[in-house]
Structure formats: C-alpha cells, structure tokens
N, C-alpha and C positions, 0 to 999 in steps of 0.2 A: 537233580533236586539233591541238595545236600541231605548226607545223613549223619547223624548224631547218636550218641546213648546219653540219657538221662537218665539219672539215680531217681530213686523215690523222695530223697530231699527236693528236687524239683519241681516233680510232680505233684506232691503235698501243696506246694504254693497255688496249686489250680484250686484248690478247695480250702484254703484256710487263708484269711486275709491277712496280709503283708506290705503295710505301707510301702515301705521303703522300697521291694522288689516286685509290686503287684505288676507293673506294666511288663518288667521283663518277663513274667510268668506267662500273661497274656499273649505276648509277642511271640514267644515260643510253641503257646497251643495256636495262637492262628497261623503260624508257617504251616505246622502240621496240617491244620483242617483245610489249609488252600494248596496243600499239595507241594508247598515249597521247601519243607523239610520233611524228613522220614526219621522216625524216632524208633530205636532199638531198646531194649532193655533185658536183662536177666529175666527167667521167669519168675523168679522170686518177687518181683516188683508188686505184684498182687498182694502178696502177703505182706510187705514192708508197709504199702499204702495204707491198706488197713489196719495195720498196727498202729502206724501215725496217726490215724483218725481216731481211733480209740483212745491213745494216749490224749488228744487234742479235747476230746470229748470229755474224758477226767477232768481235764484243765479248764473246763468251759469254754473251749476256742470254737466249739462245733457242737450244735444239738445232734442227739444219737439218732433221730430219725432222716437227718441229714448224710449220715454215714452211707447208708443202704445207695440212697440216690447219687453221692459221689462215686460208690463201686462200679453203680451201673452204667454210670457215665464214663468211666474209665474204660471198661468192658467194651461198651459201644463204640469208645475211640477206636479199638482194634491196635493199640499200637502193639509194634513188632516184637514179640518176646521170644527169647532164644533159651533152649534149655542148656544148662550150664555142663551137665554131662560131657558136652561136645570140647569141652575147652578146661578139663578139670586140672591138668598139669599148668596150664597158664594162669586157673585161680590160686593153685597150691603155692605157686612162685611169689603173685603178688600177696598171697598173705605174708609169706616168709620175708621176704625183700622189704616190702615196706610197712609191715607190721600192721597189717589190718584185720579186720576181720573177715571171714568167709563171704559177705554179704558184700560189703565195699570191694572186696578184692574181686569179686564178680562181674561188677560193672567194670574194673578196670580190665580185667581180661577181655572181657567182650570188645570194649573199645580200641584194646591192641589187637586182638585177634582179626576185627573188622577193617583195621589202620583209619580208625575215625575219632573224631574229638568225643571227650566225656565232659559232660557238664554236671556239676555238683554244687549245690548249695549247703554244704556238710562242710563247715570250717575245718572242722579236725582233719578230715581227710585231705581238704585241699592243702590246708599248710604243711601236712606230712610230704605231700607227694610233689609240689611244684616245682622245686628245684630241679628235679628227674626226669618229670613226665610233663613236657610242653604242651604234649597235646589235651592235656586236662585242664578245662578251663571253669572258672569262677564264674557262678551263676550272673553275681551281681555285673560283671564285665560284658554280658552278652546282649 
C-alpha cells in the first residue's frame, strides 16, 4: 500500500467544489477508501480543515450545516494523524529553511520523517519548495 502525506488544502477539496481538480480529489479519496493508499497528516489537520470550511462558509461556498457533516465524515475516515511533537526539530528546520508557517512546515517535516511524498494544493507552498524537494507533489499532477 502506498503512503502519502496530504495537507489540508487537498482534504478540503473533498468537501468544496473545484471543477478543475475534482477528479483528482475523488481519486485520492477512493484510493484511501479502497485501501490502495494510506494517508498521513499532522494532528493539526482537523483544525486546518474546519478553519478552511468556516472561511468557505463565510464566502458562500458551503452551507454552515454542511461543516459539521464534513467534519464528521473526516473523523469517520480515520486518517492517520501524527502528533508533531515527535518531530519538532524537523518542523522548525522546515520553517527556517523554506520560510514557511509552522502549519505548512509540519506537513513537510512529517513527509520527510516518514520518507514519503507530500501532496499539496497550496500553490504558494508548492512553488516555494518544488525546486528543492522533489518528493512534494502538486495536487493537479496526481
């Protein structure tokens, strides 16, 4: 079974319509459900996803009552969440070296620690590190 780290920008695409990459999101979700793919993320994923959904609700992209349904669905999936306290030195190093937030650096550090790819739909993050970290994959290419 293939393992990957998915960041919140990818997980949010499961719940928010994105015509351009909708099939990519569904393919990743299907791979996880059929156990062809194992997904890992830092434990902060839940906070980032609910925050993203709240922002989307304020912008009229999702109804408020769907936020709880989306979060229940995410919890039911039981994505492998890792506590970042186990790799703080890597997180801090990624913050410093790649000039990223602690949140984005957590996904980078987890993928690096596990020796697996990170898939992101965060264009800013991807563009900042794509030359240096070949194991970070753009969501549109998967």
